[in-house]
Each structure stands twice: as C-alpha cells, then as structure tokens.
N, C-alpha and C positions, 0 to 999 in steps of 0.2 A: 505494498500500498504504497502509494509514493506521500509526502507531505506535506503539504500547498503552508511554504511560511514565503513574509515578506515579500510578494508578488515570484515565489521562485517556486520550483517542484524539487525536492530531493526525495533520492531514494530512502530515505532515513533518519534518522535525528543525530548518528554519527555524521556522517555527509553535510548534514546543514549545519552543524555546529563546527565543520572542519572547515567546507567551505562557503559558510555565507561570509560577505562581505562585512557585513556589519557588527558578528562577534565574533572572526577570529581572523580570516583573508589578509584581512588591511591590518590587524592591532598584532600579527605578529608573536601571539601569545607563544607561551613553551611548548613545543608539541613533544615533547621529554622532559623525565623525571634528567634525566642530566645534562638539561639546557644551564648554557649560566645564571641564567635569571634565580636555578635552584642550584643549581653545585656551589655556585661563589658565593652570590649578594642573599641567601640565607646565611653560611654562616661567619661570612668577612662580615656583613653588615646588620641583619637582625636580630646573630647571638649579641653583638657587644652594646645595641639598640637597647636591646631586653635587659641588661645588663646594670647603665646606665639608668634607665628607670630604676628600677629596683634598687639601686642603691641612692640616687635623688629622693623614693619612695613614691614613683607615679608608677603606677597600676596602666601592664601592658598587655592584657587577659589577645587580643586581635595579634601582635605583636607572636605571642607565645604561641597562641593557637596556628598559627601560622609556619614556626620554627618544629614542631610537631607534627603539625600534615608534612611539611614537605619529608624531617625527616621519615616517618610509615611511607610516604610512599615512594622512596630513594632508600630505603635499609639502610641509611647510615643514623647516629645520632650525634645531629649537625650539633647541641648544646656542649656535646664531649673534645670534638671535632673544628668547633667553630672558632672565631676571634673571642676570646674573653678577657678581661680584665687581669686572669689574671695571666694568663699568657703573652700579655705585653709589658707584666710587668706591676701592673696600677691596684691587683688587686686585694692591695693593705689597705690600702688611703680610705680613707672617711667623707662621708659627699663635700666635706667643706675642704678637704687638703685635692682632692679631687677639683673644685672649682677657681680652687687657690691655680691651683698648679695649667692651668689652661684659660686664666683669663687673661685676658690684654694688661700687660706694664704701662701704663701709660707716662711712667716719668721718665719711659724709652725714647 
C-alpha cells in the first residue's frame, strides 16, 4: 500500500523518511550511528556539556537522554569514553574554580 504524504507517493514509511525532502533528504540527517554527529559530537560535546551542567547545578535531562540513546544505539558507553572534566584535568574543580579559570581577566 503506497503512503501518500506531502503530495508524493512512497512505497513505505521508511522510504518516506529516507527520501522526503521535507524530512531527511535536504537536512542531511545521520544515516547511521557511526555518523560524525553521533560518533564525535555526542562524546566530545554533549558529555562535557552534561558534566558542566552538573557542576553548575543546572539540570540537563535532554542532553543526558541524548547521550543515553546514542550510547544504546551505538553500543558504546559515551559517558565512559567521552570527553569528561576528569580527562581534561578539571575533575577536581569546584563551580567557582571552574568559573574563575575560564573568566576573562579584564586587567590584561
């Protein structure tokens, strides 16, 4: 049974998701869990943002959920393999120390 969506006919919902200009073809969404936006951005960006949020006392449930889902889909524990404060040598800093470390010195 063909699926009629957005003025086009697709043979299946999967075909619609893959080929629909409005939903995937023009947006270049990741087509595998090995795609750079998952394999690199999750461990290198989202993990550190999540940890910085924890340090600052800011809840980041959406970021944590994305990390969890990407970890499940790729069979990798990004919280273990990702860029963490500890791996950057910043794991023992308090919120105040972290802020001071990265605050511009206006006297320079």
